[in-house]
KOLRO-633625 format. One record per residue: residue number from 0; z, x, y of N, C-alpha, C in turn. Coordinates in Angstrom, 1 decimal, always signed. Layout:
BEGIN
 seq   n.up n.east n.north  ca.up ca.east ca.north   c.up c.east c.north
 NUM      Z      X       Y      Z       X        Y      Z      X       Y
...
//
This chain:
BEGIN
 seq   n.up n.east n.north  ca.up ca.east ca.north   c.up c.east c.north
   0  -10.7  +15.4   -21.4  -10.0   +16.4    -20.6   -8.8  +16.0   -20.2
   1   -8.0  +17.1   -20.5   -6.6   +17.3    -20.3   -6.1  +16.5   -19.0
   2   -5.0  +15.6   -18.8   -4.3   +15.1    -17.6   -3.0  +15.6   -17.6
   3   -2.9  +16.1   -16.2   -1.5   +16.6    -16.2   -0.8  +15.7   -14.9
   4   +0.4  +15.6   -14.8   +1.2   +15.0    -13.7   +1.9  +16.0   -12.9
   5   +1.5  +16.3   -11.8   +2.6   +17.0    -10.8   +4.2  +16.1   -11.0
   6   +5.1  +16.8   -10.9   +6.6   +15.9    -10.6   +6.6  +14.8    -9.9
   7   +6.1  +15.2    -8.5   +5.9   +14.0     -7.7   +5.2  +12.9    -8.1
   8   +4.0  +13.0    -8.8   +3.3   +11.9     -9.6   +4.1  +11.2   -10.4
   9   +4.8  +12.1   -11.2   +5.6   +11.3    -12.1   +6.7  +10.4   -11.6
  10   +7.6  +11.0   -10.7   +8.4   +10.3     -9.9   +7.7   +9.0    -9.4
  11   +6.6   +9.1    -8.4   +5.8    +7.9     -7.9   +5.5   +6.9    -8.8
  12   +5.0   +7.4    -9.9   +4.6    +6.4    -11.1   +5.8   +5.5   -11.6
  13   +7.2   +6.2   -11.9   +8.0    +5.4    -12.4   +8.8   +4.3   -11.2
  14   +8.7   +5.0   -10.2   +9.0    +4.1     -8.8   +8.3   +2.8    -8.7
  15   +6.9   +3.4    -8.5   +6.0    +2.0     -8.6   +5.7   +1.5    -9.5
  16   +6.3   +1.5   -10.8   +6.1    +0.8    -12.0   +4.4   +0.8   -12.5
  17   +4.1   +2.1   -12.4   +2.6    +2.1    -12.9   +2.4   +3.1   -14.1
  18   +2.0   +2.6   -15.0   +2.0    +3.5    -16.4   +0.9   +4.6   -16.6
  19   +1.4   +5.5   -17.3   +0.3    +6.7    -17.3   -0.9   +6.3   -18.0
  20   -0.8   +5.1   -19.0   -2.0    +4.7    -19.5   -3.0   +3.7   -18.5
  21   -2.4   +3.2   -17.6   -3.1    +2.6    -16.6   -3.8   +3.8   -16.0
  22   -2.9   +4.8   -15.6   -3.7    +5.8    -14.7   -4.9   +6.5   -15.4
  23   -4.9   +6.8   -17.1   -5.6    +7.1    -17.7   -7.0   +6.2   -17.7
  24   -6.9   +5.2   -17.8   -7.8    +3.9    -17.7   -8.6   +4.2   -16.2
  25   -8.2   +4.1   -15.3   -8.5    +4.1    -14.0   -9.4   +5.6   -13.8
  26   -8.9   +6.5   -14.4   -9.6    +8.0    -14.1  -10.9   +7.9   -15.1
  27  -10.7   +7.2   -16.4  -11.9    +7.5    -17.1  -12.9   +6.2   -16.6
  28  -12.6   +5.2   -16.0  -13.6    +4.2    -15.7  -13.3   +3.7   -14.3
  29  -13.5   +4.4   -13.4  -13.3    +4.0    -11.8  -14.3   +3.2   -11.2
  30  -13.7   +2.3   -10.5  -14.9    +1.6     -9.7  -15.4   +2.3    -8.6
  31  -15.0   +3.2    -8.1  -15.1    +4.3     -7.1  -14.6   +5.4    -7.1
  32  -15.1   +6.5    -6.8  -14.6    +7.8     -6.5  -15.1   +8.2    -5.1
  33  -13.6   +8.8    -4.3  -14.1    +9.0     -3.1  -13.5  +10.7    -3.0
  34  -14.2  +11.4    -2.0  -13.9   +12.6     -1.9  -12.8  +12.5    -0.8
  35  -11.6  +13.7    -0.9  -10.7   +13.6     +0.3  -10.4  +15.2    +0.4
  36   -9.6  +15.2    +1.5   -9.0   +16.7     +1.9   -8.4  +17.3    +0.7
  37   -8.6  +18.8    +0.8   -8.2   +19.9     +0.1   -8.8  +19.9    -1.3
  38  -10.0  +19.6    -1.6  -10.9   +19.4     -2.4  -10.3  +18.3    -3.8
  39   -9.5  +17.5    -3.2   -9.0   +16.2     -3.9   -9.9  +15.1    -3.8
  40   -9.8  +14.4    -4.9  -10.7   +13.3     -5.2   -9.7  +11.9    -5.5
  41  -10.3  +10.8    -5.1   -9.4    +9.5     -5.2  -10.1   +8.6    -6.1
  42   -9.8   +8.2    -7.3  -10.3    +7.2     -8.3   -9.8   +5.9    -7.8
  43  -10.8   +5.1    -7.6  -10.2    +3.7     -7.3  -10.5   +2.6    -7.8
  44  -10.0   +1.6    -8.2  -10.2    +0.6     -9.0   -9.4   -0.8    -8.6
  45  -10.3   -2.0    -8.7   -9.6    -2.9     -8.1   -9.3   -3.8    -9.4
  46   -8.2   -4.4    -9.4   -7.9    -5.1    -10.3   -7.0   -6.3    -9.9
  47   -7.2   -7.5   -10.9   -6.5    -8.9    -10.6   -5.3   -8.8   -11.6
  48   -4.1   -9.1   -10.5   -2.9    -9.5    -11.0   -2.2  -10.8   -10.8
  49   -2.2  -11.7   -11.5   -1.7   -12.9    -11.0   -3.2  -13.6   -10.4
  50   -2.6  -14.0    -9.2   -3.8   -14.4     -8.3   -4.1  -13.5    -6.9
  51   -3.8  -12.5    -7.4   -4.2   -11.2     -6.1   -4.9  -10.2    -6.8
  52   -5.6   -9.8    -6.0   -6.4    -8.4     -6.2   -6.0   -7.3    -5.2
  53   -5.4   -6.2    -6.4   -4.8    -5.2     -5.9   -5.9   -4.1    -6.2
  54   -5.9   -2.8    -5.2   -6.8    -1.7     -5.2   -5.7   -0.4    -5.8
  55   -6.0   -0.1    -6.8   -5.4    +1.1     -7.3   -6.0   +2.5    -6.9
  56   -5.3   +3.4    -6.4   -5.9    +4.7     -6.1   -4.9   +5.8    -6.9
  57   -5.9   +6.5    -7.2   -5.2    +7.9     -7.8   -5.7   +8.9    -7.3
  58   -4.8   +9.8    -6.5   -5.1   +11.1     -6.0   -5.1  +12.2    -7.1
  59   -5.9  +13.0    -7.0   -6.2   +14.1     -8.3   -7.2  +14.9    -8.0
  60   -6.9  +16.6    -8.7   -7.7   +17.5     -8.5   -8.2  +17.8    -9.7
  61   -9.6  +18.1   -10.0  -10.3   +18.6    -11.3  -10.3  +20.0   -11.3
  62  -10.1  +20.7   -12.3  -10.2   +22.1    -12.5  -11.0  +22.1   -13.6
  63  -11.3  +23.2   -14.3  -12.5   +23.5    -15.5  -11.7  +22.9   -16.7
  64  -10.4  +22.9   -17.0   -9.8   +22.4    -18.1   -8.9  +21.5   -17.9
  65   -9.0  +20.7   -16.9   -7.8   +19.8    -16.6   -7.9  +18.9   -15.5
  66   -7.2  +17.7   -15.4   -7.4   +17.0    -14.1   -5.8  +16.5   -13.9
  67   -5.4  +17.2   -12.7   -4.1   +17.2    -12.2   -3.8  +15.9   -11.2
  68   -3.2  +15.0   -11.5   -2.7   +13.8    -11.0   -1.5  +14.4    -9.8
  69   -2.0  +13.7    -8.6   -1.0   +14.2     -7.4   -0.4  +13.1    -7.2
  70   -0.8  +11.7    -7.2   +0.2   +10.7     -7.0   -1.0   +9.3    -7.0
  71   -0.1   +8.4    -6.9   -0.8    +6.9     -7.2   -0.1   +5.9    -6.7
  72   -0.8   +5.1    -6.4   -0.3    +3.9     -5.7   -1.0   +2.5    -5.7
  73   -0.8   +1.4    -5.6   -1.6    +0.1     -5.3   -1.4   -0.4    -4.2
  74   -2.5   -1.1    -3.5   -2.4    -1.8     -2.3   -3.2   -3.1    -2.3
  75   -2.9   -4.1    -1.6   -3.6    -5.2     -1.3   -4.7   -5.1    -0.2
  76   -4.6   -4.0    +0.6   -5.2    -3.8     +1.6   -6.6   -3.0    +1.1
  77   -7.6   -3.5    +0.5   -8.4    -3.2     -0.2   -9.5   -2.6    +0.8
  78   -9.8   -3.5    +2.0  -10.8    -3.2     +3.0  -10.6   -1.9    +3.8
  79   -9.3   -1.4    +3.8   -9.0    -0.2     +4.5   -9.3   +1.1    +3.8
  80   -9.5   +0.8    +2.3   -9.9    +2.2     +1.8  -11.4   +2.3    +1.0
  81  -11.9   +0.9    +0.9  -13.0    +1.0     +0.0  -13.9   +1.4    +1.0
  82  -15.0   +2.1    +0.2  -16.2    +3.0     +1.1  -17.3   +2.3    +0.5
  83  -17.9   +1.6    +1.5  -19.1    +0.9     +1.3  -20.3   +1.7    +1.3
  84  -21.2   +1.8    +0.2  -22.2    +2.4     +0.0  -23.8   +1.9    +0.6
//
């Protein structure tokens, strides 16, 4: 599936030093996908960096022909966002 990035996402990824390659990895194999407002989805993946765990969150919209990334960020506050099933 084709992945497009909003200009806002491009700027945020650059500022937050998150690569598009990592975004594609998270979207292809997320640990969890959560429904969000406005028909958005959030792909979440926990990753170990050094001695710390981070939760990466990619907010996106899926259409018939593409996935549009709205923004992405990482946080150490995993409990706040992780949805227990």
